[in-house]
C-alpha positions as CSV (number, residue, x, y, z in Angstrom):
1,M,0.0,0.0,0.0
2,S,1.4,3.4,-1.0
3,S,2.3,6.1,1.6
4,Q,2.6,9.8,1.1
5,V,5.9,11.6,1.6
6,T,5.1,14.8,3.6
7,L,7.4,17.7,4.4
8,P,8.8,17.2,7.9
9,R,9.3,19.7,10.7
10,L,13.0,19.6,11.1
11,G,13.3,22.2,13.9
12,Q,11.3,24.2,16.4
13,G,9.4,27.0,14.7
14,M,9.8,25.6,11.2
15,E,6.7,26.3,9.1
16,S,7.9,25.7,5.6
17,G,10.9,24.5,3.5
18,T,12.1,24.8,0.0
19,I,12.7,21.6,-2.0
20,V,16.0,22.1,-3.9
21,K,16.1,18.9,-5.8
22,W,15.1,15.2,-5.6
23,L,17.9,12.7,-5.3
24,K,15.6,9.9,-6.7
25,S,13.5,9.9,-9.8
26,E,10.0,8.5,-10.3
27,G,10.3,4.7,-10.6
28,D,13.5,4.4,-8.6
29,R,13.7,2.0,-5.7
30,V,14.0,3.7,-2.3
31,E,15.1,2.2,1.0
32,K,14.1,3.5,4.4
33,G,16.8,5.9,5.7
34,E,18.2,6.6,2.2
35,P,18.6,10.2,1.2
36,L,15.5,11.2,-0.8
37,Y,15.7,14.9,-1.5
38,E,17.4,18.1,-0.5
39,L,15.5,20.6,1.6
40,D,16.4,24.2,2.2
41,T,15.1,25.5,5.6
42,E,15.7,28.8,7.4
43,K,18.8,27.4,8.9
44,V,20.5,25.0,6.5
45,T,20.2,22.9,3.3
46,Q,20.2,19.2,4.2
47,E,19.3,15.8,2.8
48,V,16.0,14.3,4.0
49,E,15.8,10.6,4.4
50,A,13.0,8.3,3.2
51,E,10.7,7.2,6.0
52,A,9.6,4.1,4.1
53,S,10.9,1.6,1.6
54,G,9.4,1.0,-1.8
55,V,9.2,2.6,-5.3
56,L,9.0,6.4,-5.7
57,L,5.7,6.3,-7.6
58,K,5.1,10.0,-7.9
59,I,6.9,13.3,-7.2
60,L,4.1,15.7,-6.3
61,V,6.3,18.8,-5.8
62,S,9.4,18.8,-7.9
63,E,10.9,22.0,-6.3
64,G,9.9,25.1,-4.5
65,E,8.5,26.2,-1.1
66,V,6.1,23.9,0.7
67,D,4.4,24.1,4.0
68,V,5.2,21.6,6.7
69,G,3.0,18.5,6.6
70,K,2.0,18.9,2.9
71,P,2.4,15.8,0.6
72,I,5.3,16.1,-1.8
73,G,5.6,12.5,-3.1
74,V,4.3,9.0,-3.0
75,I,6.1,5.8,-2.2
76,G,4.5,2.4,-2.8
77,E,4.8,-0.9,-4.6
78,E,5.8,-1.1,-8.3
79,G,2.8,-0.8,-10.6
80,E,0.5,0.6,-7.9
81,Q,-1.8,3.4,-9.2
82,V,-1.5,6.9,-7.7
83,E,-4.3,9.3,-7.8
84,E,-3.4,12.9,-8.7
85,P,-3.9,15.2,-5.8
86,E,-5.5,18.6,-6.2
87,A,-3.2,21.6,-6.2
88,T,-0.3,20.0,-4.4
89,D,2.4,20.7,-7.0
90,A,4.4,23.8,-6.0
91,A,4.9,24.4,-9.8
92,A,1.2,25.3,-10.0
93,S,1.6,27.7,-7.2
94,A,4.7,29.1,-8.8
95,D,2.9,29.5,-12.1
96,E,0.1,31.3,-10.4
97,A,2.5,33.6,-8.7
98,E,4.3,34.3,-12.0
99,K,1.0,35.1,-13.7
100,K,0.2,37.6,-10.9
101,E,3.7,39.0,-11.2
102,A,3.2,39.5,-14.9
103,A,-0.2,41.1,-14.4
104,S,1.2,43.3,-11.7
105,T,4.0,44.4,-14.1
106,E,1.6,45.2,-16.9
107,A,-0.6,47.2,-14.5
108,G,2.5,49.1,-13.3
109,E,3.5,49.9,-16.8
110,S,0.0,51.1,-17.6
111,A,0.0,53.3,-14.5
112,E,3.3,54.9,-15.5
113,K,2.1,55.9,-19.0
114,P,1.2,59.7,-19.3
115,A,-2.4,60.5,-19.1
116,T,-4.2,61.4,-22.3
117,A,-7.5,63.1,-23.0
118,P,-10.6,60.8,-22.8
119,K,-11.6,59.3,-26.1
120,R,-15.1,59.0,-27.4
121,E,-16.6,55.5,-27.4
122,G,-16.3,55.1,-31.1
123,E,-12.6,56.0,-31.1
124,R,-11.9,53.6,-28.2
125,E,-13.6,50.8,-30.1
126,Q,-11.6,51.6,-33.2
127,G,-8.4,51.6,-31.1
128,R,-9.2,48.3,-29.6
129,R,-9.7,46.7,-33.1
130,A,-6.5,48.2,-34.3
131,N,-4.6,46.9,-31.3
132,A,-6.1,43.5,-31.8
133,E,-4.9,43.4,-35.4
134,E,-1.4,44.7,-34.5
135,K,-0.8,42.5,-31.4
136,P,0.8,39.1,-32.2
137,A,-1.0,36.0,-31.1
138,A,0.1,34.7,-27.7
139,A,2.6,31.9,-27.8
140,G,0.9,28.5,-27.8
141,T,1.0,26.0,-25.0
142,E,1.4,22.9,-27.1
143,D,4.7,22.0,-25.5
144,G,3.6,23.2,-22.1
145,R,6.6,25.6,-21.8
146,R,4.7,28.9,-22.4
147,D,1.8,30.5,-20.7
148,G,0.4,33.6,-22.2
149,G,3.7,34.3,-23.9
150,R,5.7,33.8,-20.7
151,V,8.2,31.0,-20.5
152,K,7.3,28.5,-17.8
153,A,10.3,28.1,-15.4
154,S,10.8,27.7,-11.7
155,P,11.9,30.8,-9.7
156,L,15.3,29.2,-9.1
157,A,15.8,28.5,-12.8
158,R,14.9,32.2,-13.6
159,R,17.4,33.4,-11.1
160,L,20.2,31.2,-12.4
161,A,19.4,32.1,-16.0
162,K,19.6,35.8,-15.1
163,E,22.9,35.4,-13.3
164,R,24.4,33.5,-16.2
165,G,23.0,35.5,-19.1
166,I,21.0,32.5,-20.5
167,D,17.8,33.1,-22.5
168,L,15.1,30.9,-21.0
169,A,13.1,30.9,-24.3
170,S,15.9,28.9,-26.0
171,L,15.9,26.1,-23.5
172,Q,13.9,22.8,-23.5
173,G,12.4,22.2,-20.0
174,T,12.5,18.7,-18.4
175,G,10.2,19.6,-15.5
176,P,6.4,18.9,-15.3
177,E,4.6,19.9,-18.4
178,G,7.9,21.1,-20.0
179,R,8.7,23.5,-17.2
180,I,12.3,24.7,-17.1
181,V,14.0,23.8,-13.9
182,A,17.4,24.7,-12.4
183,E,19.1,21.6,-13.9
184,D,18.1,22.7,-17.4
185,V,19.8,26.1,-16.8
186,E,22.9,24.5,-15.3
187,R,23.2,22.1,-18.3
188,A,23.0,25.0,-20.7
189,G,25.4,27.1,-18.7
190,A,28.0,24.3,-19.0
191,S,27.8,24.4,-22.8
192,P,30.6,26.4,-24.5
193,G,28.0,28.2,-26.6
194,W,27.0,30.2,-23.6
195,A,30.4,31.6,-22.8
196,A,30.0,34.6,-25.1
197,P,26.5,35.7,-23.8
198,A,27.8,35.3,-20.3
199,E,30.7,37.6,-21.0
200,A,28.4,40.1,-22.7
201,V,26.4,40.6,-19.6
202,S,29.3,40.5,-17.1
203,G,29.4,44.3,-16.9
204,E,25.8,44.5,-15.7
205,V,24.7,45.1,-12.1
206,E,24.1,41.7,-10.5
207,T,21.2,41.2,-8.2
208,V,21.5,38.2,-5.9
209,K,18.3,37.1,-4.2
210,L,18.8,36.0,-0.6
211,T,18.4,32.4,0.2
212,K,16.4,31.2,3.2
213,V,19.6,30.8,5.2
214,R,20.8,34.3,4.4
215,R,17.4,35.8,5.1
216,T,17.4,34.1,8.5
217,I,20.9,35.4,9.2
218,A,19.9,38.9,8.3
219,R,16.8,38.7,10.5
220,R,18.7,37.4,13.5
221,L,21.4,40.0,13.1
222,S,18.8,42.7,13.1
223,E,17.3,41.2,16.3
224,A,20.7,41.1,17.9
225,W,21.3,44.9,17.4
226,Q,18.0,45.6,19.2
227,A,19.5,44.1,22.4
228,P,21.2,46.4,24.8
229,H,24.7,45.0,24.6
230,F,28.2,46.0,25.7
231,Q,31.8,44.9,24.9
232,I,34.9,44.3,27.1
233,G,38.3,43.3,26.0
234,M,41.5,41.7,27.4
235,S,44.7,40.4,25.9
236,A,46.3,37.1,27.0
237,D,49.9,35.9,26.9
238,M,49.8,32.8,24.7
239,T,53.3,31.6,25.4
240,S,52.1,28.5,27.3
241,A,49.3,27.9,24.8
242,V,51.7,27.9,21.9
243,H,53.9,25.3,23.6
244,L,50.8,23.2,24.4
245,R,49.6,23.3,20.8
246,E,53.1,22.2,19.6
247,R,53.0,19.2,21.8
248,L,49.4,18.3,20.8
249,V,50.3,18.5,17.1
250,E,53.3,16.3,17.6
251,R,51.1,13.7,19.4
252,A,48.4,13.8,16.7
253,G,51.0,12.8,14.1
254,E,50.4,12.8,10.4
255,S,47.1,10.9,10.4
256,G,45.3,12.7,13.3
257,V,43.5,16.0,13.4
258,R,45.9,18.8,14.2
259,P,44.5,20.8,17.1
260,T,44.3,24.6,16.6
261,Y,44.3,27.5,18.9
262,S,40.6,27.7,18.5
263,D,40.3,24.2,20.0
264,I,42.4,25.3,23.0
265,L,40.3,28.4,23.3
266,T,37.1,26.4,23.1
267,K,38.2,24.2,26.0
268,A,39.2,27.3,28.1
269,C,35.8,28.9,27.4
270,A,34.0,25.7,28.4
271,V,35.7,25.5,31.8
272,A,35.2,29.2,32.4
273,L,31.5,29.0,31.4
274,L,30.8,26.4,34.1
275,Q,32.6,28.6,36.6
276,H,30.5,31.6,35.6
277,R,27.1,30.2,34.5
278,E,25.5,33.6,34.1
279,V,27.4,33.9,30.8
280,N,26.4,30.4,29.7
281,A,22.9,31.6,29.3
282,H,19.9,32.5,27.0
283,Y,17.9,35.6,27.5
284,A,14.2,34.7,27.2
285,G,12.0,37.7,27.9
286,D,11.2,37.8,31.6
287,E,13.6,34.8,32.2
288,V,17.3,34.0,31.9
289,H,18.0,30.3,31.3
290,L,21.3,29.1,32.8
291,F,22.7,25.9,31.3
292,P,24.6,23.1,33.1
293,T,26.7,22.2,30.1
294,A,28.8,24.3,27.6
295,N,27.5,23.8,24.1
296,I,29.8,26.1,22.2
297,G,29.0,27.3,18.7
298,I,31.9,27.9,16.3
299,A,31.2,30.6,13.6
300,V,32.1,29.2,10.2
301,A,32.1,31.1,6.9
302,A,30.5,29.0,4.2
303,E,29.1,29.7,0.7
304,Q,25.5,29.8,1.9
305,G,26.4,32.3,4.7
306,L,27.9,32.5,8.2
307,L,26.7,29.4,10.1
308,V,27.3,28.4,13.7
309,P,27.5,24.6,14.2
310,V,27.6,23.5,17.9
311,I,30.1,21.3,19.7
312,R,28.2,19.9,22.7
313,S,29.4,19.4,26.3
314,C,32.8,20.9,25.6
315,E,33.7,20.8,29.3
316,R,33.8,17.0,29.1
317,L,36.0,16.7,26.0
318,T,39.7,16.8,25.7
319,I,41.3,19.3,23.4
320,P,42.0,16.5,20.8
321,Q,38.4,15.4,21.0
322,I,37.2,19.0,20.5
323,A,39.6,19.2,17.5
324,E,38.0,16.2,15.9
325,A,34.5,17.5,16.5
326,R,35.4,20.9,15.1
327,A,37.1,19.5,12.0
328,D,34.0,17.3,11.2
329,L,31.6,20.2,11.7
330,V,33.7,22.6,9.5
331,Q,34.0,20.1,6.8
332,R,30.2,19.4,6.7
333,T,29.4,23.1,7.0
334,R,31.4,23.9,3.8
335,A,30.0,20.8,2.0
336,G,26.4,21.9,2.9
337,K,25.9,18.7,4.9
338,L,24.8,20.1,8.2
339,T,21.6,19.2,9.8
340,T,19.3,21.3,12.0
341,Q,20.5,19.3,15.1
342,D,24.1,20.6,14.4
343,L,22.9,24.2,14.7
344,D,20.5,23.9,17.6
345,G,21.2,24.1,21.3
346,G,24.2,26.4,21.4
347,T,24.8,28.3,24.7
348,F,27.8,30.4,23.8
349,T,29.6,31.3,20.5
350,I,33.2,31.9,19.5
351,S,34.0,33.9,16.3
352,N,37.7,33.7,15.3
353,L,39.1,35.9,12.5
354,G,42.7,35.5,13.5
355,M,43.5,33.4,10.4
356,Y,42.7,36.5,8.3
357,G,45.2,38.7,10.2
358,V,42.5,40.6,12.1
359,E,43.9,42.0,15.3
360,R,40.7,42.6,17.1
361,F,37.0,43.1,16.3
362,V,33.5,43.2,17.9
363,A,31.2,40.2,17.2
364,V,27.5,40.5,16.9
365,L,25.4,38.6,19.5
366,N,23.9,35.3,18.4
367,P,20.3,35.5,20.0
368,P,19.1,34.1,22.4
369,Q,22.6,33.5,23.6
370,A,23.8,36.0,26.2
371,A,27.4,36.4,25.0
372,I,29.8,35.9,22.1
373,L,33.6,36.0,22.1
374,A,35.6,37.6,19.2
375,V,39.1,36.4,18.8
376,G,41.9,38.1,16.8
377,A,45.3,36.9,15.6
378,I,48.2,35.9,17.9
379,E,50.9,38.6,17.4
380,D,54.3,39.2,19.0
381,R,54.1,42.3,21.2
382,V,56.7,44.2,23.2
383,V,55.5,44.3,26.9
384,V,56.9,44.9,30.3
385,D,56.8,41.7,32.5
386,E,56.2,41.5,36.2
387,D,59.9,42.0,36.9
388,G,59.9,45.2,34.9
389,D,61.8,43.7,32.0
390,V,60.9,44.5,28.4
391,V,60.1,41.3,26.6
392,V,58.4,40.0,23.5
393,E,55.3,37.9,24.0
394,P,52.7,36.3,21.7
395,R,49.5,38.1,22.7
396,L,45.9,37.3,21.8
397,E,43.1,40.0,21.8
398,L,39.8,38.8,23.2
399,T,36.6,40.9,23.0
400,L,33.5,39.7,24.7
401,S,30.0,41.0,23.6
402,C,27.2,40.6,26.1
403,D,23.5,41.1,26.3
404,H,23.2,43.5,29.2
405,R,19.7,42.1,30.1
406,A,21.3,38.8,31.1
407,V,24.9,39.6,32.0
408,N,26.3,42.6,33.8
409,G,29.8,44.1,33.5
410,A,31.3,42.6,36.6
411,V,30.2,39.0,35.7
412,A,31.5,39.4,32.1
413,S,34.8,40.7,33.4
414,E,35.2,37.8,35.8
415,F,34.5,35.3,33.0
416,L,36.9,36.9,30.5
417,R,39.6,37.0,33.2
418,A,39.1,33.3,33.8
419,V,39.5,32.6,30.1
420,K,42.7,34.6,30.1
421,E,44.1,32.8,33.1
422,L,43.3,29.4,31.6
423,L,45.1,30.3,28.3
424,E,48.1,31.5,30.3
425,E,48.1,28.4,32.5
426,P,46.6,25.6,30.4
427,G,47.2,23.1,33.2
428,L,44.2,24.6,35.0
429,M,41.8,23.3,32.4
430,A,42.1,19.7,33.6
């Protein structure tokens, strides 16, 4: 007996998702737990696994935005008949939206035309007849690719075609009813024949529509700036931390993951967070939630935007274990393989721009978290030591941003001082 594939709720507050592409075609055998399609949510693009085994009898929604719980496909036994659902294909919704857009554009163009004196009824009728004779007939719909003279294509395909200078009218669509989909545009873009048109439009202003992930990032950053926040900074002597990393790298050998300064810093922050739980917190309106474990998010720059995957229970992990977890998350972030579980549950965030040579900066809060630590590059600095001697030390600039509704200046200072002491005396982390 067949079963419907419905759009799952992959995270708290998720109301809809955008199907990017199916990894199986109609008629393919599907096993339970096997990746079935790629879904773009507000947080991440990830593969969704099949919840049943069988044959993919029908794809109801080939691509586009779909509400949670809506049917998008049917899995059953080979040869089983599938009834066509009413208005479930996102392509139909997209077509309707495109028609409205075209109508809106025509209305806008009419509104912009200069006003003329009213015509008598006879003149208006004569004008209508003349226009009817001069206006070419609307393109037919025999191949299903045109609707009222407008090429039928998915929104993603239109964006890709615009970016690459490809004329949609020249493409043959492989989607439902001849609809042009993203793969058709990508296939055409890979053809040498499109090199010249692409170069011809290279000087034009490029408009890039924000993805769901980037829209979410923009919204959350806007929310963060609404919070009353403050920043404090300290510098740490990294001499002992440098020696510690050298020993850890030697122990890791050629086949192991080489620990970074970020891994050492993550461990130091985890220990300090449990000593100062007011910083390991979420602001939640009239409440502040203090967490018993340090789930530290690591800001990672990826093609789809800045993402913050989470390493959980960092206080229980050794630095080499943190290094392995960090390497796995970074690799999956840049490969677009994160899941919503990788991004949920963070209690504190570290943003490190030291690898770019940045000396110091201020990081934006990651709501609802109460604090975020900005880390610069390790640089040799001339300082005066406790004995009054002038020496050169490797120094690291740390800047802590806090939500003042959850953390006050004294608590933030004590936390940052604890991090500094742990970096200068790594043996205290044990």
